[in-house]
N, CA and C atoms as a LAMMPS dump frame, in Angstrom:
ITEM: TIMESTEP
0
ITEM: NUMBER OF ATOMS
642
ITEM: BOX BOUNDS ff ff ff
-5.0000000000000000e+02 5.0000000000000000e+02
-5.0000000000000000e+02 5.0000000000000000e+02
-5.0000000000000000e+02 5.0000000000000000e+02
ITEM: ATOMS id mol type element x y z
1 1 1 N -255.462 -308.559 376.947
2 1 2 C -255.161 -308.836 375.539
3 1 3 C -256.298 -308.313 374.664
4 2 1 N -256.035 -308.071 373.364
5 2 2 C -257.085 -307.586 372.473
6 2 3 C -258.325 -308.464 372.515
7 3 1 N -259.481 -307.846 372.695
8 3 2 C -260.74 -308.581 372.735
9 3 3 C -261.132 -309.085 374.102
10 4 1 N -260.248 -308.972 375.089
11 4 2 C -260.542 -309.483 376.426
12 4 3 C -261.564 -308.594 377.137
13 5 1 N -262.533 -309.227 377.801
14 5 2 C -263.571 -308.47 378.5
15 5 3 C -263.033 -307.915 379.808
16 6 1 N -263.435 -306.682 380.124
17 6 2 C -263.051 -306.033 381.377
18 6 3 C -264.244 -306.101 382.323
19 7 1 N -264.09 -306.835 383.418
20 7 2 C -265.143 -306.941 384.425
21 7 3 C -264.897 -305.843 385.454
22 8 1 N -265.739 -304.817 385.435
23 8 2 C -265.477 -303.611 386.216
24 8 3 C -265.343 -303.898 387.711
25 9 1 N -266.267 -304.671 388.262
26 9 2 C -266.216 -304.937 389.694
27 9 3 C -264.942 -305.64 390.103
28 10 1 N -264.562 -306.659 389.346
29 10 2 C -263.347 -307.407 389.644
30 10 3 C -262.11 -306.532 389.515
31 11 1 N -262.037 -305.749 388.444
32 11 2 C -260.873 -304.9 388.225
33 11 3 C -260.768 -303.811 389.288
34 12 1 N -261.906 -303.242 389.7
35 12 2 C -261.902 -302.222 390.743
36 12 3 C -261.347 -302.791 392.047
37 13 1 N -261.74 -304.017 392.377
38 13 2 C -261.231 -304.66 393.602
39 13 3 C -259.733 -304.921 393.496
40 14 1 N -259.294 -305.379 392.328
41 14 2 C -257.862 -305.658 392.147
42 14 3 C -257.018 -304.395 392.278
43 15 1 N -257.553 -303.278 391.776
44 15 2 C -256.818 -302.007 391.822
45 15 3 C -257.024 -301.254 393.122
46 16 1 N -258.043 -301.679 393.914
47 16 2 C -258.319 -301.009 395.178
48 16 3 C -258.921 -299.633 394.995
49 17 1 N -259.791 -299.468 393.985
50 17 2 C -260.428 -298.178 393.726
51 17 3 C -261.934 -298.371 393.652
52 18 1 N -262.675 -297.259 393.79
53 18 2 C -264.126 -297.311 393.665
54 18 3 C -264.508 -297.558 392.21
55 19 1 N -265.679 -298.189 392.011
56 19 2 C -266.118 -298.459 390.641
57 19 3 C -266.371 -297.17 389.868
58 20 1 N -266.803 -296.114 390.56
59 20 2 C -267.018 -294.833 389.88
60 20 3 C -265.7 -294.284 389.341
61 21 1 N -264.628 -294.447 390.109
62 21 2 C -263.298 -294.007 389.66
63 21 3 C -262.854 -294.823 388.454
64 22 1 N -263.106 -296.133 388.517
65 22 2 C -262.725 -297.001 387.409
66 22 3 C -263.497 -296.633 386.145
67 23 1 N -264.78 -296.337 386.29
68 23 2 C -265.585 -295.978 385.113
69 23 3 C -265.044 -294.716 384.445
70 24 1 N -264.636 -293.742 385.265
71 24 2 C -264.055 -292.52 384.698
72 24 3 C -262.782 -292.842 383.92
73 25 1 N -261.963 -293.732 384.481
74 25 2 C -260.721 -294.12 383.793
75 25 3 C -261.038 -294.846 382.486
76 26 1 N -262.043 -295.72 382.52
77 26 2 C -262.419 -296.456 381.306
78 26 3 C -262.973 -295.529 380.236
79 27 1 N -263.649 -294.462 380.663
80 27 2 C -264.131 -293.477 379.686
81 27 3 C -262.966 -292.811 378.981
82 28 1 N -261.912 -292.488 379.745
83 28 2 C -260.719 -291.893 379.139
84 28 3 C -260.065 -292.874 378.165
85 29 1 N -259.987 -294.14 378.577
86 29 2 C -259.391 -295.147 377.697
87 29 3 C -260.224 -295.358 376.442
88 30 1 N -261.543 -295.226 376.593
89 30 2 C -262.42 -295.348 375.427
90 30 3 C -262.163 -294.212 374.448
91 31 1 N -261.988 -292.991 374.964
92 31 2 C -261.696 -291.839 374.095
93 31 3 C -260.371 -292.035 373.366
94 32 1 N -259.43 -292.729 374.013
95 32 2 C -258.116 -292.951 373.416
96 32 3 C -258.102 -294.172 372.495
97 33 1 N -259.235 -294.877 372.43
98 33 2 C -259.317 -296.032 371.555
99 33 3 C -258.802 -297.326 372.147
100 34 1 N -258.465 -297.312 373.452
101 34 2 C -257.893 -298.501 374.076
102 34 3 C -258.943 -299.514 374.509
103 35 1 N -260.155 -299.044 374.798
104 35 2 C -261.236 -299.964 375.146
105 35 3 C -262.46 -299.643 374.309
106 36 1 N -263.325 -300.63 374.165
107 36 2 C -264.56 -300.493 373.402
108 36 3 C -265.719 -300.894 374.288
109 37 1 N -266.763 -300.059 374.325
110 37 2 C -267.923 -300.34 375.17
111 37 3 C -269.131 -300.709 374.328
112 38 1 N -269.904 -301.66 374.855
113 38 2 C -271.162 -302.054 374.251
114 38 3 C -272.198 -302.159 375.358
115 39 1 N -273.359 -301.542 375.163
116 39 2 C -274.376 -301.548 376.205
117 39 3 C -274.815 -302.964 376.557
118 40 1 N -274.847 -303.831 375.581
119 40 2 C -275.335 -305.201 375.818
120 40 3 C -274.235 -306.158 376.248
121 41 1 N -273.029 -305.961 375.71
122 41 2 C -271.974 -306.963 375.931
123 41 3 C -270.97 -306.563 376.993
124 42 1 N -270.839 -305.272 377.291
125 42 2 C -269.894 -304.829 378.305
126 42 3 C -268.719 -304.074 377.71
127 43 1 N -267.584 -304.062 378.428
128 43 2 C -266.388 -303.318 378.037
129 43 3 C -265.271 -304.292 377.69
130 44 1 N -264.593 -304.04 376.578
131 44 2 C -263.556 -304.947 376.095
132 44 3 C -262.304 -304.16 375.7
133 45 1 N -261.158 -304.813 375.831
134 45 2 C -259.924 -304.251 375.275
135 45 3 C -260.096 -304.198 373.76
136 46 1 N -259.757 -303.071 373.175
137 46 2 C -259.971 -302.878 371.737
138 46 3 C -259.239 -303.936 370.905
139 47 1 N -259.964 -304.489 369.94
140 47 2 C -259.349 -305.413 368.982
141 47 3 C -259.81 -305.008 367.59
142 48 1 N -258.925 -304.363 366.844
143 48 2 C -259.255 -303.975 365.479
144 48 3 C -259.022 -305.145 364.534
145 49 1 N -259.861 -305.256 363.534
146 49 2 C -259.665 -306.252 362.493
147 49 3 C -258.772 -305.666 361.399
148 50 1 N -258.333 -306.515 360.503
149 50 2 C -257.55 -306.035 359.36
150 50 3 C -258.371 -305.04 358.557
151 51 1 N -259.664 -305.307 358.39
152 51 2 C -260.518 -304.385 357.643
153 51 3 C -260.633 -303.046 358.354
154 52 1 N -260.686 -303.064 359.708
155 52 2 C -260.709 -301.811 360.476
156 52 3 C -259.456 -300.989 360.163
157 53 1 N -258.296 -301.653 360.186
158 53 2 C -257.043 -300.952 359.887
159 53 3 C -257.061 -300.372 358.478
160 54 1 N -257.529 -301.166 357.53
161 54 2 C -257.586 -300.697 356.145
162 54 3 C -258.468 -299.453 356.034
163 55 1 N -259.612 -299.475 356.699
164 55 2 C -260.538 -298.34 356.634
165 55 3 C -259.939 -297.094 357.283
166 56 1 N -259.3 -297.276 358.442
167 56 2 C -258.694 -296.133 359.14
168 56 3 C -257.535 -295.545 358.335
169 57 1 N -256.703 -296.427 357.772
170 57 2 C -255.571 -295.935 356.99
171 57 3 C -256.022 -295.274 355.689
172 58 1 N -257.149 -295.703 355.156
173 58 2 C -257.676 -295.061 353.946
174 58 3 C -257.905 -293.576 354.203
175 59 1 N -258.387 -293.255 355.391
176 59 2 C -258.623 -291.853 355.751
177 59 3 C -257.31 -291.175 356.128
178 60 1 N -256.487 -291.852 356.94
179 60 2 C -255.227 -291.254 357.372
180 60 3 C -254.328 -290.902 356.188
181 61 1 N -254.315 -291.776 355.187
182 61 2 C -253.462 -291.537 354.016
183 61 3 C -253.871 -290.294 353.239
184 62 1 N -255.109 -289.874 353.376
185 62 2 C -255.563 -288.652 352.728
186 62 3 C -255.289 -287.42 353.584
187 63 1 N -255.505 -287.557 354.893
188 63 2 C -255.48 -286.379 355.762
189 63 3 C -254.092 -286.015 356.293
190 64 1 N -253.296 -287.007 356.685
191 64 2 C -252.01 -286.66 357.307
192 64 3 C -251.028 -286.021 356.322
193 65 1 N -250.905 -286.511 355.092
194 65 2 C -250.027 -285.801 354.148
195 65 3 C -250.476 -284.356 353.906
196 66 1 N -251.784 -284.113 353.904
197 66 2 C -252.292 -282.75 353.767
198 66 3 C -251.875 -281.906 354.961
199 67 1 N -252.006 -282.456 356.163
200 67 2 C -251.603 -281.721 357.366
201 67 3 C -250.114 -281.387 357.325
202 68 1 N -249.304 -282.33 356.868
203 68 2 C -247.864 -282.099 356.783
204 68 3 C -247.538 -281.016 355.759
205 69 1 N -248.246 -281.049 354.643
206 69 2 C -248.036 -280.027 353.601
207 69 3 C -248.355 -278.634 354.135
208 70 1 N -249.449 -278.513 354.86
209 70 2 C -249.811 -277.222 355.434
210 70 3 C -248.823 -276.811 356.534
211 71 1 N -248.38 -277.794 357.33
212 71 2 C -247.475 -277.499 358.443
213 71 3 C -246.138 -276.964 357.948
214 72 1 N -245.627 -277.531 356.866
215 72 2 C -244.292 -277.143 356.411
216 72 3 C -244.247 -275.686 355.96
217 73 1 N -245.396 -275.116 355.637
218 73 2 C -245.452 -273.713 355.232
219 73 3 C -245.331 -272.767 356.426
220 74 1 N -245.584 -273.305 357.639
221 74 2 C -245.668 -272.444 358.824
222 74 3 C -244.609 -272.73 359.88
223 75 1 N -243.919 -273.863 359.763
224 75 2 C -243.048 -274.29 360.861
225 75 3 C -241.797 -273.443 360.993
226 76 1 N -241.449 -273.172 362.274
227 76 2 C -240.253 -272.414 362.622
228 76 3 C -239.316 -273.303 363.438
229 77 1 N -238.187 -272.717 363.828
230 77 2 C -237.172 -273.5 364.539
231 77 3 C -237.734 -274.173 365.788
232 78 1 N -238.557 -273.448 366.558
233 78 2 C -239.083 -274.027 367.797
234 78 3 C -240.005 -275.219 367.526
235 79 1 N -240.668 -275.206 366.376
236 79 2 C -241.534 -276.338 366.029
237 79 3 C -240.701 -277.589 365.746
238 80 1 N -239.601 -277.411 365.035
239 80 2 C -238.721 -278.545 364.767
240 80 3 C -238.085 -279.062 366.049
241 81 1 N -237.808 -278.153 366.988
242 81 2 C -237.257 -278.564 368.27
243 81 3 C -238.251 -279.449 369.033
244 82 1 N -239.526 -279.088 368.981
245 82 2 C -240.56 -279.892 369.643
246 82 3 C -240.65 -281.289 369.028
247 83 1 N -240.56 -281.362 367.701
248 83 2 C -240.589 -282.672 367.048
249 83 3 C -239.362 -283.499 367.432
250 84 1 N -238.198 -282.847 367.484
251 84 2 C -236.972 -283.553 367.854
252 84 3 C -237.066 -284.096 369.282
253 85 1 N -237.67 -283.325 370.178
254 85 2 C -237.823 -283.772 371.564
255 85 3 C -238.779 -284.958 371.653
256 86 1 N -239.861 -284.92 370.884
257 86 2 C -240.802 -286.048 370.871
258 86 3 C -240.131 -287.299 370.316
259 87 1 N -239.304 -287.124 369.279
260 87 2 C -238.603 -288.261 368.692
261 87 3 C -237.601 -288.843 369.682
262 88 1 N -236.943 -287.989 370.451
263 88 2 C -235.993 -288.474 371.446
264 88 3 C -236.708 -289.241 372.564
265 89 1 N -237.905 -288.783 372.942
266 89 2 C -238.686 -289.522 373.948
267 89 3 C -239.061 -290.898 373.418
268 90 1 N -239.42 -290.959 372.134
269 90 2 C -239.713 -292.252 371.511
270 90 3 C -238.492 -293.161 371.554
271 91 1 N -237.357 -292.609 371.19
272 91 2 C -236.124 -293.392 371.114
273 91 3 C -235.74 -293.923 372.491
274 92 1 N -235.835 -293.055 373.506
275 92 2 C -235.471 -293.453 374.872
276 92 3 C -236.418 -294.539 375.387
277 93 1 N -237.71 -294.375 375.133
278 93 2 C -238.692 -295.369 375.582
279 93 3 C -238.478 -296.704 374.871
280 94 1 N -238.126 -296.643 373.587
281 94 2 C -237.868 -297.871 372.834
282 94 3 C -236.671 -298.626 373.389
283 95 1 N -235.606 -297.901 373.726
284 95 2 C -234.419 -298.551 374.299
285 95 3 C -234.755 -299.247 375.614
286 96 1 N -235.658 -298.639 376.384
287 96 2 C -236.033 -299.192 377.689
288 96 3 C -237.164 -300.214 377.594
289 97 1 N -237.652 -300.457 376.373
290 97 2 C -238.795 -301.363 376.139
291 97 3 C -240.037 -300.894 376.884
292 98 1 N -240.146 -299.579 377.077
293 98 2 C -241.319 -298.984 377.734
294 98 3 C -242.335 -298.659 376.64
295 99 1 N -243.097 -299.654 376.228
296 99 2 C -243.901 -299.54 375.026
297 99 3 C -245.066 -298.561 375.162
298 100 1 N -245.634 -298.457 376.35
299 100 2 C -246.727 -297.495 376.532
300 100 3 C -246.201 -296.076 376.335
301 101 1 N -245.047 -295.776 376.955
302 101 2 C -244.434 -294.449 376.789
303 101 3 C -244.02 -294.22 375.343
304 102 1 N -243.538 -295.264 374.709
305 102 2 C -243.123 -295.169 373.303
306 102 3 C -244.284 -294.748 372.41
307 103 1 N -245.421 -295.43 372.551
308 103 2 C -246.55 -295.123 371.676
309 103 3 C -247.181 -293.784 372.01
310 104 1 N -247.137 -293.378 373.281
311 104 2 C -247.626 -292.047 373.652
312 104 3 C -246.769 -290.975 372.982
313 105 1 N -245.451 -291.167 373.014
314 105 2 C -244.545 -290.199 372.385
315 105 3 C -244.715 -290.203 370.871
316 106 1 N -244.947 -291.377 370.3
317 106 2 C -245.162 -291.496 368.854
318 106 3 C -246.412 -290.725 368.436
319 107 1 N -247.508 -290.948 369.162
320 107 2 C -248.739 -290.22 368.848
321 107 3 C -248.541 -288.718 369.022
322 108 1 N -247.83 -288.321 370.102
323 108 2 C -247.58 -286.897 370.348
324 108 3 C -246.783 -286.276 369.205
325 109 1 N -245.838 -287.032 368.636
326 109 2 C -245.046 -286.575 367.495
327 109 3 C -245.965 -286.192 366.337
328 110 1 N -246.875 -287.085 366.006
329 110 2 C -247.775 -286.838 364.878
330 110 3 C -248.784 -285.737 365.211
331 111 1 N -249.247 -285.699 366.453
332 111 2 C -250.205 -284.663 366.848
333 111 3 C -249.607 -283.265 366.725
334 112 1 N -248.315 -283.143 366.956
335 112 2 C -247.657 -281.846 366.778
336 112 3 C -247.756 -281.39 365.325
337 113 1 N -247.517 -282.297 364.407
338 113 2 C -247.587 -281.943 362.988
339 113 3 C -248.999 -281.529 362.613
340 114 1 N -249.999 -282.268 363.126
341 114 2 C -251.388 -281.907 362.833
342 114 3 C -251.69 -280.51 363.375
343 115 1 N -251.191 -280.22 364.561
344 115 2 C -251.404 -278.907 365.171
345 115 3 C -250.723 -277.81 364.358
346 116 1 N -249.496 -278.088 363.905
347 116 2 C -248.73 -277.096 363.141
348 116 3 C -249.378 -276.787 361.794
349 117 1 N -250.308 -277.636 361.347
350 117 2 C -250.994 -277.377 360.075
351 117 3 C -251.796 -276.084 360.136
352 118 1 N -252.191 -275.695 361.367
353 118 2 C -252.972 -274.472 361.527
354 118 3 C -254.438 -274.63 361.164
355 119 1 N -254.86 -275.856 360.858
356 119 2 C -256.26 -276.117 360.497
357 119 3 C -256.899 -276.944 361.616
358 120 1 N -257.671 -276.322 362.507
359 120 2 C -258.222 -277.049 363.662
360 120 3 C -259.182 -278.166 363.272
361 121 1 N -259.864 -278.03 362.147
362 121 2 C -260.802 -279.071 361.721
363 121 3 C -260.047 -280.306 361.22
364 122 1 N -258.96 -280.069 360.507
365 122 2 C -258.118 -281.17 360.052
366 122 3 C -257.468 -281.859 361.25
367 123 1 N -256.99 -281.065 362.201
368 123 2 C -256.389 -281.614 363.416
369 123 3 C -257.393 -282.478 364.185
370 124 1 N -258.626 -281.988 364.308
371 124 2 C -259.653 -282.731 365.031
372 124 3 C -259.973 -284.045 364.322
373 125 1 N -260.069 -284.017 363.005
374 125 2 C -260.378 -285.231 362.25
375 125 3 C -259.291 -286.288 362.442
376 126 1 N -258.03 -285.867 362.41
377 126 2 C -256.928 -286.805 362.593
378 126 3 C -256.9 -287.353 364.016
379 127 1 N -257.326 -286.536 364.977
380 127 2 C -257.371 -286.996 366.367
381 127 3 C -258.519 -287.957 366.618
382 128 1 N -259.433 -288.071 365.678
383 128 2 C -260.486 -289.088 365.756
384 128 3 C -260.023 -290.372 365.071
385 129 1 N -259.391 -290.216 363.914
386 129 2 C -259.032 -291.37 363.079
387 129 3 C -257.815 -292.127 363.607
388 130 1 N -256.786 -291.417 364.038
389 130 2 C -255.497 -292.069 364.306
390 130 3 C -255.325 -292.721 365.677
391 131 1 N -255.843 -292.155 366.779
392 131 2 C -255.62 -292.812 368.076
393 131 3 C -255.984 -294.286 368.135
394 132 1 N -257.078 -294.759 367.5
395 132 2 C -257.329 -296.213 367.533
396 132 3 C -256.204 -297.028 366.898
397 133 1 N -255.536 -296.48 365.879
398 133 2 C -254.413 -297.181 365.268
399 133 3 C -253.265 -297.317 366.258
400 134 1 N -252.939 -296.215 366.945
401 134 2 C -251.86 -296.247 367.923
402 134 3 C -252.232 -297.133 369.106
403 135 1 N -253.504 -297.073 369.511
404 135 2 C -253.965 -297.901 370.628
405 135 3 C -253.842 -299.377 370.295
406 136 1 N -254.258 -299.737 369.086
407 136 2 C -254.175 -301.135 368.659
408 136 3 C -252.735 -301.619 368.664
409 137 1 N -251.83 -300.787 368.16
410 137 2 C -250.412 -301.151 368.12
411 137 3 C -249.857 -301.268 369.534
412 138 1 N -250.257 -300.335 370.425
413 138 2 C -249.799 -300.362 371.81
414 138 3 C -250.21 -301.659 372.49
415 139 1 N -251.47 -302.036 372.316
416 139 2 C -251.976 -303.253 372.956
417 139 3 C -251.203 -304.473 372.458
418 140 1 N -250.925 -304.519 371.155
419 140 2 C -250.209 -305.677 370.605
420 140 3 C -248.758 -305.706 371.067
421 141 1 N -248.125 -304.535 371.207
422 141 2 C -246.755 -304.495 371.702
423 141 3 C -246.681 -305.008 373.137
424 142 1 N -247.607 -304.535 373.97
425 142 2 C -247.631 -304.969 375.358
426 142 3 C -247.909 -306.466 375.443
427 143 1 N -248.646 -306.988 374.447
428 143 2 C -248.985 -308.412 374.425
429 143 3 C -247.872 -309.28 373.839
430 144 1 N -246.772 -308.645 373.394
431 144 2 C -245.635 -309.443 372.957
432 144 3 C -245.184 -309.263 371.524
433 145 1 N -245.804 -308.389 370.739
434 145 2 C -245.348 -308.161 369.37
435 145 3 C -243.93 -307.579 369.372
436 146 1 N -243.21 -307.818 368.286
437 146 2 C -241.849 -307.3 368.176
438 146 3 C -241.867 -305.843 367.725
439 147 1 N -240.756 -305.143 367.981
440 147 2 C -240.661 -303.728 367.618
441 147 3 C -239.263 -303.448 367.093
442 148 1 N -239.184 -302.845 365.918
443 148 2 C -237.902 -302.514 365.295
444 148 3 C -237.573 -301.056 365.606
445 149 1 N -236.802 -300.842 366.668
446 149 2 C -236.484 -299.492 367.134
447 149 3 C -235.731 -298.69 366.082
448 150 1 N -234.705 -299.289 365.48
449 150 2 C -233.868 -298.563 364.52
450 150 3 C -234.679 -298.121 363.303
451 151 1 N -235.516 -299.007 362.791
452 151 2 C -236.305 -298.678 361.601
453 151 3 C -237.324 -297.586 361.908
454 152 1 N -237.968 -297.686 363.064
455 152 2 C -238.97 -296.687 363.437
456 152 3 C -238.323 -295.311 363.59
457 153 1 N -237.14 -295.278 364.208
458 153 2 C -236.418 -294.008 364.395
459 153 3 C -236.033 -293.42 363.039
460 154 1 N -235.566 -294.259 362.149
461 154 2 C -235.16 -293.806 360.811
462 154 3 C -236.352 -293.215 360.048
463 155 1 N -237.503 -293.877 360.136
464 155 2 C -238.685 -293.413 359.41
465 155 3 C -239.163 -292.062 359.938
466 156 1 N -239.174 -291.888 361.255
467 156 2 C -239.63 -290.618 361.815
468 156 3 C -238.614 -289.498 361.562
469 157 1 N -237.339 -289.85 361.557
470 157 2 C -236.311 -288.851 361.223
471 157 3 C -236.504 -288.356 359.79
472 158 1 N -236.858 -289.26 358.887
473 158 2 C -237.064 -288.876 357.491
474 158 3 C -238.255 -287.922 357.347
475 159 1 N -239.272 -288.057 358.234
476 159 2 C -240.411 -287.138 358.195
477 159 3 C -239.97 -285.726 358.59
478 160 1 N -239.122 -285.633 359.615
479 160 2 C -238.617 -284.322 360.026
480 160 3 C -237.789 -283.699 358.908
481 161 1 N -236.942 -284.511 358.28
482 161 2 C -236.098 -283.994 357.203
483 161 3 C -236.939 -283.487 356.044
484 162 1 N -238.01 -284.191 355.728
485 162 2 C -238.894 -283.747 354.648
486 162 3 C -239.514 -282.396 354.99
487 163 1 N -239.935 -282.23 356.23
488 163 2 C -240.526 -280.952 356.657
489 163 3 C -239.497 -279.826 356.6
490 164 1 N -238.263 -280.123 356.938
491 164 2 C -237.216 -279.095 356.941
492 164 3 C -236.926 -278.581 355.539
493 165 1 N -237.135 -279.413 354.526
494 165 2 C -236.873 -278.981 353.153
495 165 3 C -237.846 -277.897 352.71
496 166 1 N -239.023 -277.866 353.344
497 166 2 C -239.96 -276.769 353.12
498 166 3 C -240.591 -276.71 351.745
499 167 1 N -240.661 -277.82 351.042
500 167 2 C -241.291 -277.848 349.718
501 167 3 C -242.605 -278.62 349.827
502 168 1 N -243.739 -277.914 349.894
503 168 2 C -245.029 -278.566 350.175
504 168 3 C -245.344 -279.802 349.344
505 169 1 N -245.213 -279.777 348.01
506 169 2 C -245.535 -280.998 347.253
507 169 3 C -244.636 -282.171 347.629
508 170 1 N -243.342 -281.889 347.862
509 170 2 C -242.404 -282.951 348.232
510 170 3 C -242.733 -283.502 349.616
511 171 1 N -243.139 -282.61 350.526
512 171 2 C -243.508 -283.036 351.878
513 171 3 C -244.725 -283.953 351.818
514 172 1 N -245.712 -283.551 351.035
515 172 2 C -246.92 -284.372 350.916
516 172 3 C -246.574 -285.746 350.352
517 173 1 N -245.722 -285.778 349.366
518 173 2 C -245.333 -287.048 348.757
519 173 3 C -244.576 -287.923 349.756
520 174 1 N -243.658 -287.306 350.529
521 174 2 C -242.876 -288.054 351.509
522 174 3 C -243.772 -288.646 352.592
523 175 1 N -244.724 -287.852 353.076
524 175 2 C -245.622 -288.334 354.122
525 175 3 C -246.555 -289.421 353.598
526 176 1 N -246.969 -289.293 352.354
527 176 2 C -247.804 -290.346 351.762
528 176 3 C -247.033 -291.658 351.699
529 177 1 N -245.761 -291.568 351.282
530 177 2 C -244.947 -292.778 351.141
531 177 3 C -244.691 -293.438 352.497
532 178 1 N -244.313 -292.636 353.501
533 178 2 C -244.012 -293.204 354.813
534 178 3 C -245.275 -293.727 355.484
535 179 1 N -246.387 -293.01 355.347
536 179 2 C -247.632 -293.473 355.949
537 179 3 C -248.08 -294.781 355.318
538 180 1 N -247.817 -294.948 354.023
539 180 2 C -248.131 -296.219 353.369
540 180 3 C -247.247 -297.338 353.923
541 181 1 N -245.993 -297.01 354.254
542 181 2 C -245.111 -297.997 354.894
543 181 3 C -245.691 -298.402 356.239
544 182 1 N -246.114 -297.387 357.047
545 182 2 C -246.749 -297.679 358.335
546 182 3 C -247.959 -298.589 358.131
547 183 1 N -248.748 -298.272 357.102
548 183 2 C -249.955 -299.034 356.793
549 183 3 C -249.634 -300.51 356.528
550 184 1 N -248.692 -300.744 355.635
551 184 2 C -248.352 -302.116 355.271
552 184 3 C -247.764 -302.877 356.454
553 185 1 N -246.898 -302.196 357.226
554 185 2 C -246.305 -302.821 358.404
555 185 3 C -247.373 -303.2 359.419
556 186 1 N -248.291 -302.269 359.666
557 186 2 C -249.307 -302.477 360.697
558 186 3 C -250.239 -303.627 360.321
559 187 1 N -250.645 -303.661 359.065
560 187 2 C -251.531 -304.74 358.615
561 187 3 C -250.822 -306.083 358.701
562 188 1 N -249.559 -306.135 358.25
563 188 2 C -248.817 -307.392 358.298
564 188 3 C -248.602 -307.844 359.744
565 189 1 N -248.244 -306.893 360.634
566 189 2 C -248.039 -307.233 362.043
567 189 3 C -249.326 -307.767 362.672
568 190 1 N -250.467 -307.163 362.315
569 190 2 C -251.737 -307.619 362.872
570 190 3 C -252.06 -309.025 362.376
571 191 1 N -251.813 -309.289 361.105
572 191 2 C -252.078 -310.631 360.568
573 191 3 C -251.215 -311.68 361.272
574 192 1 N -249.944 -311.359 361.482
575 192 2 C -249.047 -312.285 362.174
576 192 3 C -249.515 -312.505 363.606
577 193 1 N -249.896 -311.399 364.282
578 193 2 C -250.363 -311.488 365.664
579 193 3 C -251.611 -312.351 365.768
580 194 1 N -252.538 -312.17 364.835
581 194 2 C -253.776 -312.952 364.848
582 194 3 C -253.485 -314.432 364.581
583 195 1 N -252.548 -314.696 363.675
584 195 2 C -252.19 -316.087 363.373
585 195 3 C -251.565 -316.758 364.597
586 196 1 N -250.709 -316.02 365.309
587 196 2 C -250.094 -316.563 366.515
588 196 3 C -251.139 -316.81 367.591
589 197 1 N -252.11 -315.898 367.696
590 197 2 C -253.173 -316.054 368.685
591 197 3 C -254.012 -317.291 368.381
592 198 1 N -254.352 -317.482 367.09
593 198 2 C -255.136 -318.661 366.71
594 198 3 C -254.35 -319.94 366.965
595 199 1 N -253.045 -319.897 366.681
596 199 2 C -252.201 -321.065 366.908
597 199 3 C -252.131 -321.396 368.385
598 200 1 N -251.999 -320.356 369.217
599 200 2 C -251.957 -320.553 370.663
600 200 3 C -253.254 -321.108 371.19
601 201 1 N -254.378 -320.646 370.634
602 201 2 C -255.692 -321.139 371.061
603 201 3 C -255.839 -322.616 370.736
604 202 1 N -255.308 -323.023 369.576
605 202 2 C -255.399 -324.45 369.207
606 202 3 C -254.563 -325.31 370.149
607 203 1 N -253.4 -324.77 370.565
608 203 2 C -252.535 -325.535 371.466
609 203 3 C -253.144 -325.693 372.851
610 204 1 N -254.104 -324.804 373.194
611 204 2 C -254.686 -324.831 374.535
612 204 3 C -255.985 -325.637 374.588
613 205 1 N -256.135 -326.65 373.695
614 205 2 C -257.324 -327.488 373.728
615 205 3 C -257.386 -328.248 375.042
616 206 1 N -258.584 -328.579 375.54
617 206 2 C -258.716 -329.338 376.787
618 206 3 C -257.873 -330.6 376.741
619 207 1 N -257.212 -330.89 377.868
620 207 2 C -256.404 -332.099 377.947
621 207 3 C -254.959 -331.881 377.57
622 208 1 N -254.623 -330.649 377.133
623 208 2 C -253.248 -330.359 376.743
624 208 3 C -252.644 -329.365 377.711
625 209 1 N -251.339 -329.456 377.94
626 209 2 C -250.63 -328.507 378.783
627 209 3 C -249.679 -327.69 377.92
628 210 1 N -249.783 -326.377 378.027
629 210 2 C -248.917 -325.494 377.247
630 210 3 C -247.773 -325.03 378.128
631 211 1 N -246.541 -325.253 377.688
632 211 2 C -245.365 -324.841 378.456
633 211 3 C -245.022 -323.416 378.088
634 212 1 N -244.958 -322.543 379.081
635 212 2 C -244.687 -321.134 378.843
636 212 3 C -243.236 -320.835 379.196
637 213 1 N -242.601 -319.972 378.388
638 213 2 C -241.253 -319.52 378.712
639 213 3 C -240.205 -320.551 378.33
640 214 1 N -238.913 -320.297 378.645
641 214 2 C -237.824 -321.182 378.244
642 214 3 C -237.834 -322.48 379.038
């Protein structure tokens, strides 16, 4: 769960792998924003605060609409086909409740647009800023947050349609609007998740038994 400490020795034994192998895997997860390392405190599952989300979205809201505007000037039929395939992978994973695959496909969808911008520096900046957002959402989904498949599919379809129109100012405006929707949804979902976590912690006071499931 978000904020939970990862004890390397224990986890390596549970997985049946060498600690060196586990460390390499944790380094990859750290690059993807899924874990956070501290020399003094150890390794933890990433837990972003509301302020972290606000700060990350402040940058994303500036950079991603720009990337989309640049991309729409260069995109060809094969580029739209790649986006459609990524969206279909998202849709299929959502139907199967395969949330890890869903968020991987979602990130890949956006990474394609950043790549199509033709600006490697802009692409690199977005690949630093955005993965922690997707990682945070992935962790919360796996931990039990709800997911609106139909709404998510509709929003991503609207991004493709905006790109197909090929009008840079309109594309930038559309991406700004949808990214702001993502922003508001993500912040609200995190607040609800944190409130539920605090409520659950209160219910687990010593001397009390918490009944899980139906």
